C-alpha positions, 0 to 999 in steps of 0.5 A: 153210559151209552151202549152202542150195540153193533152185534149180538149181545148174549148172556153177560153182554145182554146184562151189561147192555141193560145196565147202561143209561142209554142203548143205541142198537144197530139194525143188524144187532140182536139181544140174546137172552138165552139163559133159560136155554142154558139152564141158568139165570141172568147173573150180572144184573139182568134179573134186577134191571129187566123188570125195572125197565120193562115190567114183570110180564114182559121180563118173564116173557123174555126170560122164560122164552129165551128168544132172540130180540131183534132191533124193532122188538127191542125198540118196541119193548123199550130195551133200546132208545133208538135203532140206527143204521149199522154204518151210522151207529158209532157216529150216532153214539158219539153225537149223543155223547157230545150233546150230553157232555155239553150239559152241566156235568154236576146236574147229569151226575145228580140226575143219574143218581136220583133216577136210580135212588127213586126206584126204591124210594117213596115219593115223599122221601124222593122229593126231599132228596131232590130238594137237597140236591137242588140246594147244592146245585144252586150254589154251583158255578155250573148253575150260575153259568147255565142261568147266565147263558140262558139270559144272554142267549148263548150256549153255556160253557160248563166246567163241572164246578 
């Protein structure tokens, strides 16, 4: 899921953005984690996502201070993948989406699931799950197409099977 932040993302909007896989941010946008200034906590996943994305101390800084986060700072903190000129934001988000959608959908889906599960597993357990997933993917038409396309030096045409 790609989030294209084109303006202020406050409260629920801030938490919603954190839950996306990729975040692109307009040079005119800002993140507004003002929960502490309202006497509340991030209620929509922010307390779960933020420490995992940027660590404990920086999460505390953002949460406790409640200050707006401008694009350059969001990029520096790793809260966004890229800052883009406002007028180019949607074009850039679509470019990323097209590049991702050209890849094997079964592999992308499995990768996303493994990234999430890996956050709560020890290394040995996680590598076991990766191996099990690879054994399934090796039997897919997408894997065969990816390998064939590589050998034939052409772009693959994945079908999600």
